[in-house]
C-alpha positions in Angstrom: 12.3 57.2 -1.9 9.6 59.2 -0.8 6.6 57.5 1.4 3.9 55.5 -0.4 1.2 57.4 -1.7 -1.3 57.2 1.1 -3.9 58.2 -1.2 -3.9 55.7 -3.4 -6.2 52.7 -2.9 -3.5 49.6 -3.4 -1.1 51.1 -1.3 -3.3 51.8 2.2 -1.2 50.3 5.2 -2.2 50.4 8.9 1.5 52.0 8.9 4.5 52.6 7.1 6.4 49.3 7.0 4.0 47.6 9.5 4.2 43.7 9.5 0.8 42.3 9.8 1.7 38.4 9.8 -1.6 36.1 8.6 -2.1 33.0 10.0 -3.7 31.9 6.0 -1.3 29.8 3.7 1.1 31.7 1.7 0.6 32.3 -1.5 3.0 31.7 -3.9 3.1 33.9 -7.4 5.8 33.6 -10.4 6.5 35.8 -13.3 8.3 34.0 -16.2 8.4 34.8 -19.7 9.5 33.5 -23.0 12.6 35.8 -23.0 14.7 38.5 -21.3 13.0 41.9 -21.8 9.0 41.2 -21.8 8.4 43.5 -18.7 8.1 40.5 -16.2 10.1 42.2 -13.4 8.3 45.3 -13.5 5.2 43.2 -13.4 6.0 41.3 -10.4 7.8 44.6 -8.5 4.5 46.7 -9.0 2.1 43.9 -8.4 3.9 43.4 -5.1 3.3 46.5 -3.9 -0.2 46.8 -4.5 -0.6 43.6 -3.2 1.4 44.1 -0.4 -0.2 47.5 0.1 -4.5 46.5 -0.5 -3.8 43.0 1.6 -1.9 44.1 4.5 0.6 40.9 4.0 4.4 41.1 3.6 5.6 40.0 0.6 9.3 39.1 -0.9 10.5 38.8 -4.2 12.7 36.2 -5.1 14.6 37.0 -7.8 16.1 33.6 -9.5 18.0 35.3 -12.1 21.8 33.2 -12.0 23.1 36.7 -13.3 22.4 38.5 -10.1 21.5 41.7 -10.9 20.5 43.9 -8.3 17.3 46.2 -10.1 14.9 45.0 -7.5 16.9 46.4 -4.4 17.7 49.6 -6.6 14.0 50.2 -6.9 13.0 49.2 -3.8 16.1 51.7 -2.2 17.6 48.3 -0.5 21.3 48.8 -0.1 23.0 45.2 -1.7 25.0 45.5 0.9 22.2 44.7 3.9 20.9 42.1 1.6 20.5 38.7 2.8 20.7 36.4 0.0 20.1 32.6 -1.0 23.6 31.7 -1.0 24.2 33.0 2.4 21.5 30.4 4.2 22.8 27.6 2.6 23.2 25.1 5.3 20.7 26.4 7.6 17.8 23.9 8.8 14.7 23.9 10.8 13.4 26.6 12.7 16.7 28.7 13.2 16.7 28.9 9.4 13.4 30.9 9.6 14.3 33.2 12.4 17.5 33.5 10.7 15.7 34.7 7.6 12.9 36.5 9.0 15.5 38.7 10.5 17.8 39.1 7.8 15.2 40.2 4.8 14.9 44.0 4.5 11.4 44.9 4.0 10.9 47.9 2.3 8.4 50.8 3.5 5.8 49.3 1.3 5.9 46.2 2.7 8.1 44.3 0.4 11.2 42.7 0.7 14.0 41.2 -1.9 15.7 38.0 -1.6 18.2 37.6 -4.5 20.1 34.3 -5.3 23.1 35.5 -4.6 25.6 38.6 -5.0 27.3 37.4 -7.4 27.1 34.9 -10.1 29.6 32.7 -8.1 27.5 32.4 -5.5 24.8 30.7 -8.0 27.2 27.4 -7.5 26.7 26.7 -3.9 22.4 26.7 -4.2 20.4 24.0 -5.6 16.8 23.3 -5.5 16.8 21.4 -2.7 18.1 24.2 -0.3 16.3 27.0 -1.9 12.9 25.0 -1.0 13.9 24.5 2.7 14.3 28.6 2.5 11.3 29.3 0.7 9.0 27.3 2.9 10.8 28.9 5.8 10.2 32.5 4.2 6.6 31.2 3.4 5.5 31.4 7.2 5.8 35.1 7.5 5.2 36.4 3.8 3.8 35.8 0.6 6.4 34.8 -2.6 6.8 36.6 -5.6 9.6 34.4 -7.8 11.1 36.2 -10.6 12.4 33.6 -12.4 14.6 34.1 -15.8 13.5 32.2 -18.9 15.7 29.4 -18.0 13.5 26.3 -18.6 15.0 24.0 -15.5 14.8 26.7 -13.4 11.0 27.9 -14.5 9.7 24.4 -13.9 11.2 24.9 -10.6 9.5 27.9 -9.9 6.3 26.7 -11.5 6.1 23.4 -9.4 6.0 26.0 -6.2 3.4 28.6 -7.2 -0.5 28.7 -7.0 -0.3 31.0 -10.3 2.0 31.8 -13.0 1.5 35.5 -14.9 3.2 34.6 -18.3 4.2 37.7 -19.8 5.1 38.2 -22.9 5.7 40.5 -26.2 2.8 40.8 -29.0 5.1 38.9 -31.6 5.2 36.1 -33.5 8.4 34.9 -32.8 7.6 35.2 -28.6 3.9 33.4 -29.1 5.7 30.0 -31.0 8.2 30.0 -28.2 5.5 29.8 -25.5 3.8 27.6 -27.8 6.4 25.1 -27.7 7.0 25.6 -24.0 3.9 24.9 -23.0 3.9 21.9 -24.9 6.6 21.0 -23.0 4.5 21.7 -19.9 1.9 19.5 -20.8 4.1 16.6 -21.1 5.4 17.8 -17.7 1.6 17.3 -16.7 1.3 20.9 -15.8 -2.0 21.8 -15.6 -2.2 25.2 -18.3 -5.2 26.6 -15.8 -2.1 27.8 -13.5 -0.5 29.6 -16.1 -2.3 33.5 -16.9 -1.3 34.9 -20.0 0.0 38.8 -19.8 0.6 40.8 -23.0 2.8 44.0 -22.4 3.5 46.9 -24.6 0.0 45.4 -26.4 -0.7 48.9 -28.4 3.0 49.2 -30.1 3.5 49.9 -34.0 3.4 46.8 -35.7 2.2 44.6 -32.6 -0.4 41.6 -33.1 -3.8 42.8 -32.6 -6.0 41.3 -29.7 -8.2 39.2 -32.2 -4.9 37.5 -33.4 -3.5 36.9 -30.1 -6.9 35.5 -29.0 -6.9 33.1 -31.5 -3.3 31.8 -31.1 -3.7 31.5 -27.1 -7.4 29.6 -27.6 -5.5 27.1 -29.2 -4.0 26.8 -26.0 -7.0 26.6 -24.2 -6.1 29.7 -22.5 -7.3 33.8 -22.6 -5.1 36.6 -22.3 -5.7 37.8 -19.0 -4.8 41.7 -19.3 -3.2 43.8 -22.2 -0.7 46.1 -20.5 0.1 49.2 -22.7 3.5 50.9 -23.6 4.3 53.3 -20.5 7.1 56.1 -21.6 7.8 56.8 -17.9 8.8 52.9 -17.2 12.2 53.0 -18.9 12.6 56.9 -16.8 11.8 55.3 -13.4 13.8 52.5 -13.4 16.5 54.8 -13.9 15.5 57.0 -11.1 14.7 54.3 -8.9 11.3 55.5 -9.0 8.4 52.7 -9.2 5.4 53.4 -11.1 2.4 51.9 -8.8 3.7 54.2 -6.3 4.0 57.6 -8.0 1.4 57.2 -11.2 -1.3 54.8 -9.1 -3.9 56.2 -12.2 -1.9 55.5 -15.1 -3.1 53.3 -17.8 -0.1 50.3 -17.2 -1.3 50.8 -13.2 -4.8 50.0 -14.2 -3.8 47.1 -16.5 -2.7 45.3 -13.0 -5.5 45.3 -12.0 -6.9 42.1 -13.5 -3.5 40.4 -12.3 -4.5 41.7 -8.7 -8.0 40.2 -9.3 -6.8 37.2 -10.0 -4.6 36.8 -7.2 -7.4 38.0 -5.0 -9.4 35.5 -6.3 -7.3 32.8 -5.7 -7.6 30.4 -2.8 -3.9 29.7 -0.8 -3.5 26.2 0.0 -1.5 24.6 2.6 1.5 23.5 1.0 3.8 20.7 1.6 7.1 21.4 0.9 8.9 18.7 1.4 7.3 17.0 -1.4 7.9 20.1 -4.1 11.4 19.6 -6.3 13.6 18.0 -4.5 16.0 17.1 -6.9 20.0 17.2 -6.9 22.0 20.2 -9.2 25.0 19.8 -10.4 27.3 22.1 -12.2 28.7 22.7 -15.7 30.8 25.8 -17.1 30.2 27.6 -14.2 26.2 27.7 -14.6 23.1 25.9 -12.2 21.5 23.4 -14.3 18.2 22.5 -12.1 16.7 19.6 -12.7 13.5 18.6 -12.0 12.3 15.3 -10.8 9.5 16.0 -13.3 11.4 15.6 -16.3 12.2 11.9 -15.1 8.6 10.7 -15.4 5.8 9.8 -13.0 7.5 9.0 -10.0 4.7 6.7 -8.3 1.3 5.4 -9.1 -1.7 6.9 -7.1 -0.9 6.0 -4.0 -4.8 5.3 -2.3 -4.0 6.3 1.0 -2.7 10.1 -0.3 -5.9 10.8 -0.9 -9.5 10.7 0.2 -12.2 8.3 -0.6 -14.4 10.9 -2.4 -11.6 12.1 -4.9 -10.5 8.5 -5.3 -14.0 7.6 -7.0 -13.5 10.9 -8.6 -10.6 9.8 -10.3 -11.8 6.4 -11.1 -14.7 7.8 -12.9 -12.5 10.7 -14.5 -10.4 7.8 -15.9 -13.3 6.1 -17.3 -14.6 9.0 -18.8 -11.2 10.0 -20.3 -10.7 6.4 -21.2 -13.6 6.8 -23.0 -12.9 9.9 -25.1 -9.4 8.8 -26.0 -10.7 5.6 -27.6 -13.0 7.9 -30.0 -10.1 10.1 -30.5 -7.9 6.9 -31.7 -10.8 5.9 -34.0 -11.0 9.5 -35.2 -7.4 9.3 -36.0 -7.5 5.7 -37.6 -4.9 5.0 -34.9 -4.7 1.1 -34.1 -4.3 -0.5 -30.4 -2.3 -3.5 -31.2 -2.7 -6.9 -28.5 0.9 -6.4 -28.5 2.7 -4.2 -26.2 5.8 -4.0 -27.5 4.2 -2.0 -30.8 2.1 -0.4 -28.4 5.0 1.3 -26.6 5.5 3.3 -29.9 2.0 5.0 -29.2 2.4 6.1 -25.9 3.8 9.7 -26.9 0.8 10.1 -29.2 -1.6 8.7 -26.9 -0.1 10.7 -23.6 -0.7 14.2 -25.9 -4.1 13.1 -26.4 -4.8 12.3 -22.2 -3.0 15.7 -21.4 -5.0 17.6 -23.9 -8.2 16.0 -22.5 -7.6 16.8 -19.0 -6.5 20.3 -19.6 -10.1 20.6 -20.5 -10.7 19.6 -16.9 -10.8 22.5 -14.3 -9.9 22.3 -10.9 -8.5 19.0 -10.6 -7.8 17.9 -7.1 -4.5 16.4 -8.4 -0.7 17.5 -7.6 1.3 17.7 -10.6 3.0 14.1 -9.3 -0.8 12.7 -9.1 -1.1 14.2 -12.6 1.6 12.5 -14.1 0.7 9.2 -12.2 -3.4 9.3 -13.7 -1.2 9.9 -17.1 0.9 7.0 -16.7 -2.0 4.5 -15.1 -4.5 5.0 -18.2 -1.6 4.7 -20.4 -1.1 1.9 -18.8 -4.4 0.5 -19.4 -5.2 1.5 -23.1 -1.7 0.4 -24.6 -0.1 -2.1 -21.7 -1.5 -4.7 -18.6 -2.9 -2.2 -16.7 -2.0 -1.9 -12.7 0.9 -4.7 -13.9 2.8 -2.4 -16.4 4.7 -0.7 -13.4 5.5 -4.1 -11.8 6.6 -5.3 -15.2 9.1 -2.6 -15.6 10.5 -3.0 -11.7 13.7 -5.4 -12.0 13.2 -6.0 -8.2 10.1 -7.6 -9.0 10.7 -11.4 -9.2 7.0 -12.4 -9.2 3.7 -11.2 -9.8 0.9 -13.1 -8.5 -3.1 -11.6 -9.2 -5.6 -13.3 -6.9 -8.0 -10.5 -6.8 -8.7 -7.3 -8.4 -7.7 -5.8 -5.6 -5.4 -8.2 -4.1 -2.2 -8.3 -6.1 0.8 -10.0 -4.6 4.5 -9.9 -5.7 7.9 -11.5 -4.7 10.7 -9.3 -3.8 14.1 -10.4 -2.6 12.8 -13.6 -1.9 9.5 -12.5 0.2 5.7 -12.1 -0.7 4.6 -8.7 -0.3 0.9 -7.3 -1.1 0.7 -4.5 -3.2 -1.7 -1.0 -3.2 -2.5 -2.0 -6.9 -5.8 -2.9 -7.9 -8.0 -3.7 -11.0 -11.1 -2.2 -11.3 -13.0 -5.3 -11.8 -12.7 -9.2 -12.8 -13.5 -8.3 -16.4 -10.3 -6.0 -16.6 -8.0 -9.0 -15.6 -9.4 -11.1 -17.9 -8.8 -8.8 -20.7 -5.0 -8.6 -19.2 -4.6 -12.1 -19.4 -6.1 -11.5 -23.3 -3.8 -8.9 -24.1 -0.9 -10.9 -22.8 -1.3 -14.4 -24.5 -2.8 -13.2 -28.1 0.5 -11.9 -29.4 1.8 -15.1 -28.7 -1.0 -17.1 -30.6 -2.7 -18.6 -27.3 -6.2 -17.8 -26.6 -8.2 -18.0 -22.8 -12.1 -18.3 -22.7 -14.4 -20.6 -21.2 -13.8 -23.3 -23.7 -9.6 -23.0 -22.9 -9.6 -21.6 -19.5 -6.1 -22.7 -18.7 -3.3 -21.0 -20.4 0.7 -21.5 -19.8 2.8 -18.9 -22.0 6.2 -16.8 -22.4 6.2 -13.4 -23.0 8.9 -12.2 -25.5 11.2 -10.9 -22.3 11.5 -14.9 -21.2 8.5 -14.3 -18.4 6.7 -16.8 -17.7 2.8 -16.6 -17.5 -0.1 -18.9 -16.0 -3.5 -18.0 -16.1 -6.9 -19.8 -15.4 -10.2 -18.2 -15.4 -13.8 -19.7 -14.8 -14.9 -22.3 -14.3 -11.9 -23.5 -13.4 -10.7 -20.7 -11.4 -14.0 -20.6 -8.8 -12.4 -17.5 -7.0 -12.1 -15.5 -10.0 -9.5 -15.4 -12.7 -5.9 -16.0 -11.3 -2.6 -14.7 -12.9 0.7 -15.6 -12.2 3.7 -14.0 -13.9 7.7 -15.4 -13.3 9.8 -13.1 -14.4 14.0 -13.3 -15.4 16.6 -11.2 -15.1 17.3 -9.4 -18.5 21.1 -10.1 -17.4 21.4 -14.2 -16.4 23.2 -14.1 -12.9 26.8 -15.1 -13.4 28.9 -17.6 -10.4 30.0 -14.3 -9.0 26.5 -12.9 -8.6 25.2 -16.1 -6.9 28.3 -16.1 -4.2 28.2 -12.3 -3.6 24.2 -13.1 -2.5 25.2 -15.8 -0.3 23.5 -18.7 -2.6 26.7 -20.6 -2.6 29.9 -20.4 -1.2 33.2 -20.0 -3.6 34.3 -23.5 -2.8 31.3 -25.1 -3.9 30.7 -23.7 -7.1 34.6 -23.8 -8.4 33.6 -27.7 -7.6 30.3 -27.3 -9.3 32.5 -25.9 -12.2 34.9 -28.6 -12.1 32.4 -31.6 -12.5 30.5 -29.6 -15.5 34.0 -29.5 -16.9 34.3 -33.0 -16.6 31.4 -34.1 -17.6 29.3 -35.2 -14.5 25.6 -35.1 -14.6 24.2 -33.0 -12.7 20.4 -32.6 -10.9 19.5 -29.6 -9.2 16.6 -30.1 -7.1 14.4 -27.5 -4.8 10.9 -26.2 -4.1 8.6 -24.2 -6.0 10.3 -20.6 -6.8 14.0 -21.8 -4.7 15.8 -20.7 -7.9 16.1 -24.2 -9.7 16.3 -22.3 -13.5 18.7 -19.7 -12.7 21.2 -22.3 -10.9 20.6 -24.2 -13.7 21.7 -21.3 -16.2 24.7 -20.5 -14.4 26.0 -23.9 -14.5 25.5 -24.4 -17.9 27.7 -21.0 -18.3 31.0 -23.5 -17.5 29.8 -26.0 -20.3 33.1 -25.6 -23.0 32.3 -23.0 -25.5 33.0 -26.1 -28.5 30.5 -28.2 -27.5 27.2 -28.4 -29.2 24.3 -27.6 -26.2 20.8 -29.0 -27.0 18.3 -27.5 -24.0 14.4 -28.7 -24.3 12.0 -27.0 -22.1 8.0 -26.7 -21.0 8.9 -23.0 -21.3 12.0 -21.1 -23.0 13.7 -19.6 -20.0 17.1 -20.5 -19.8 20.0 -18.1 -21.4 22.8 -19.3 -22.1 26.0 -17.6 -23.3 27.4 -20.1 -25.8 27.1 -19.5 -29.5 26.4 -23.1 -30.5 23.1 -23.4 -28.4 20.0 -25.0 -30.0 16.8 -24.4 -28.1 14.0 -27.0 -28.3 10.1 -25.4 -26.6 7.4 -27.8 -25.9 4.0 -27.0 -27.5 0.5 -27.7 -25.8 -2.4 -29.0 -27.6 -4.8 -27.0 -29.7 -8.6 -25.9 -29.0 -9.5 -29.6 -30.8 -7.2 -31.1 -28.7 -4.2 -32.0 -31.2 -0.7 -30.8 -32.1 0.8 -31.6 -28.9 4.8 -32.2 -28.8 5.3 -33.1 -25.3 9.0 -32.7 -23.7 9.5 -36.3 -24.3 8.8 -36.3 -27.6 11.8 -33.3 -27.8 14.2 -35.4 -25.7 14.1 -38.2 -28.2 14.3 -35.7 -30.9 17.3 -34.4 -29.4 19.5 -37.1 -29.0 19.4 -37.1 -33.3 20.6 -33.7 -33.2 24.1 -34.9 -32.4 24.0 -32.9 -29.2 27.7 -32.8 -26.4 25.1 -31.9 -24.1 21.4 -32.0 -23.4 20.4 -29.8 -20.7 16.2 -30.4 -19.9 14.8 -27.4 -18.1 12.6 -29.7 -15.8 11.6 -33.2 -15.7 8.3 -33.6 -14.6 7.1 -36.5 -16.3 8.1 -39.3 -18.8 11.0 -37.6 -20.3 13.1 -38.7 -16.9 13.4 -42.1 -18.5 14.5 -40.8 -22.1 16.9 -38.7 -20.2 18.3 -41.1 -18.4 18.9 -43.3 -21.2 20.5 -40.8 -23.0 22.8 -40.0 -20.4 23.7 -43.3 -20.2 24.8 -43.8 -24.0 27.2 -41.1 -24.3 25.6 -38.1 -23.6 27.1 -37.7 -20.4 27.5 -34.1 -18.4 23.5 -33.2 -19.1 22.1 -31.1 -16.8 18.2 -30.7 -15.1 16.1 -29.7 -12.4 13.3 -31.2 -10.6 11.2 -30.6 -8.1 12.2 -32.0 -4.2 13.0 -31.0 -0.8 16.0 -33.4 -0.6 18.4 -34.8 -2.6 16.5 -38.7 -1.1 13.1 -37.4 -2.4 15.0 -36.4 -5.5 15.7 -40.0 -6.6 12.5 -41.2 -5.4 10.5 -38.8 -7.7 12.7 -39.3 -10.4 12.0 -43.1 -9.7 8.2 -42.1 -10.1 8.7 -40.1 -13.3 10.2 -43.3 -15.3 7.4 -45.3 -13.9 5.0 -42.5 -15.6 6.2 -43.2 -19.3 4.7 -47.0 -19.1 8.0 -48.8 -18.9 8.0 -52.6 -17.7 11.2 -52.3 -16.2 11.6 -54.0 -12.8 12.5 -51.3 -10.0 15.7 -52.5 -9.7 16.6 -51.6 -13.3 15.4 -48.2 -12.7 17.7 -47.7 -9.8 20.9 -49.5 -11.7 19.6 -46.7 -14.5 20.1 -43.9 -12.0 22.8 -45.0 -10.2 25.3 -44.8 -13.5 23.8 -41.9 -14.9 23.7 -39.2 -12.0 26.5 -38.2 -10.5 25.5 -35.5 -8.5 22.5 -34.0 -6.8 22.6 -29.3 -5.8 19.8 -29.4 -3.4 18.1 -25.5 -3.3 16.0 -24.2 -0.2 14.3 -21.0 0.3 14.7 -20.0 4.1 12.4 -18.1 5.6 14.1 -14.5 5.2 13.9 -15.2 1.5 17.4 -15.7 0.6 18.3 -19.0 -1.6 20.9 -21.3 -0.4 22.4 -24.5 -1.9 21.8 -26.8 1.4 23.6 -29.7 0.1 25.8 -30.7 -2.4 25.3 -35.0 -2.5 26.8 -37.4 -4.6 25.4 -40.5 -5.7 28.0 -42.7 -5.5 26.8 -46.7 -6.1 24.0 -49.0 -5.4 23.8 -51.6 -2.5 21.0 -53.8 -3.3 17.6 -52.1 -3.0 18.9 -48.6 -2.1 21.1 -45.6 -4.0 23.9 -44.7 -2.0 24.6 -40.7 -1.4 27.5 -39.0 0.5 27.0 -35.2 1.5 30.0 -33.6 0.0 28.7 -30.3 1.3 26.1 -28.4 3.3 24.8 -25.3 4.5 24.9 -25.6 8.4 22.2 -22.6 9.9 23.9 -21.3 13.4 20.8 -19.1 14.1 18.8 -15.8 13.0 20.2 -12.2 13.5 18.3 -9.4 15.1 16.8 -8.8 11.2 15.5 -12.1 10.7 18.2 -13.0 8.3 19.3 -16.5 8.9 23.0 -17.0 10.4 24.8 -19.9 9.1 27.9 -21.3 7.2 29.0 -23.0 4.3 31.2 -26.3 5.0 32.2 -29.7 3.4 31.8 -32.9 5.0 34.8 -34.4 5.6 35.1 -36.7 2.4 35.8 -36.1 -1.8 33.7 -37.6 -4.0 34.3 -41.0 -5.5 35.5 -39.5 -8.5 37.9 -36.9 -7.6 41.4 -38.8 -9.3 39.1 -38.0 -12.2 40.2 -34.2 -11.7 43.9 -34.7 -11.9 43.7 -36.7 -14.8 41.4 -34.8 -16.9 43.7 -31.8 -16.4 41.2 -30.1 -13.8 42.9 -29.5 -10.6 40.7 -29.4 -7.5 42.4 -28.8 -3.9 41.2 -31.4 -1.3 41.0 -29.1 1.4 37.4 -28.2 -0.2 35.6 -30.9 1.0 37.2 -30.3 5.1 34.7 -29.9 7.8 34.3 -26.1 9.1 33.5 -25.7 12.8 
């Protein structure tokens, strides 16, 4: 091939093949279209030469072609054996990679080089998005990048993520326009700003082609205008076969002139410093010999908008934008007669429709200072605010969050792995907190306002909610949500977490089968209900179980299970059904076992009477810090019933009704452990006798602050040990030996 035409302004350079390295950030330009054969590769090649010649910037064309065709290297006069490829650089890292690529990518006399995906199709199996990003990052230090990407959607999305601008080349055919429309709708769902895409219509003057008027009407529906209409050029097929380039030899042709709007758009483009590490970095997998590039974007937004990732000015802009879009969405919903329900369950079906409305509104906003990740997070947060629980929605979707505590608009805490953590989430103001509380309690028939400023409720997923507002909450509305796992913990899970040893669990399961009444004691948030749920699963499946709870949280696995839940009084102070009423009622329901979620008042006396009148094997929990404290609280709660029974009678009832107390504690590292298993072994005059059967001995903490210790027997079996053998429940006496 001959030297470049020096007289062409678009191709003038300081010297043939000279490399001028600029310190300005590189430009990344992508070329694609709805199908093969639209002319995107010719547009990419000719524009690359025009850009390199006019700007004195070397360009590398990265051809993401799974078929590994070599027409670009042929047209540039670069022999394939001398070419580096993405495949050949896989496994290289850091500065060595940059030097390797810079030295191996051959640059033509026009300042344009080519880096193909591979030399042959099999090479594609060794290239992933992760390695490609690292290679392109190294290239961007020295070159502008023109990415010629085939119409393979996952690979297109990968290239579009990296590009500053995308030239979408299409023929003026209705089928291609429809394919474009469908793809752009998909791109909107992936939160791409369509302003990044420039429409180029190739072969616009062919007979039968859609007219510019028809074309403009179509793309205006997407909020886009056609950047350039490129005519049919008879020389292109001839030049392609002869290894000649039109912009070099025919710079004044109509087709080359049609490239000028593309060149102008590129000149107007403000190059940005790219954070390559945050670009698409998903893993690839192979199927049928073809690489499938999956983008993280298809999995939805990765995170919320972190306050530290954007400036305060941008944050204020986003806050204002959110208010504006929120208002417009509400208007659109009213126009389309779409009703937003108080139930988040019902609103989940509306997410797709409302998401589309939000995305269409964002497409009308030009030059938003947001990455695609941040756009996705913005849409997700606004959806949560309109249809869900606002900032809490992401926490409700997080299975690692056990408890959510809202103390103030900018003080949202969660408990993870037993530890409290302040989150970066925030409410707009106190009014938004109150609105979220109302949205939580409305579907379950509760209300909260100045006349009823305190509410306890249970969500449909079993989560327990407590909310309190002014005038009772002096510091502002406060919301607490206790969440429970969808899948109840099994005994194996608790042993695996170190909450209990297998030996102690074997003993307690045998006690349940032996119909021994057990009280689970512990402080707030120690996991009493979780442990109660686990123990209840050892109840034989042929027994009738009645559970009584203030807020239904238990999830038993047995089929013969009846659930009872208390009811608070209404706004007039009437209609209350207390736990005590339910305990009395369940005695008339022919239960084999009574499980009381938590004893906290006068119902303790009724439960003890039930245990002493043929309902052995009952289970309950109680708030106390030790087994002895648990007995004191139980006595006090019995007195709350207004009974005139003397204390010695109450102690007699307790010592004969309750057999075992399981004490659970939460440690400084957030772990929860069974610290004591204690038998009530009888009564000695005024004192209930206790005997520790098992305990947890803490020996210290490790370098990570985790509690170190071991479970051990206390040397003595329970007084009822012989009953295990009599009832056919074998248990080894060695379980109770002390361990050093």
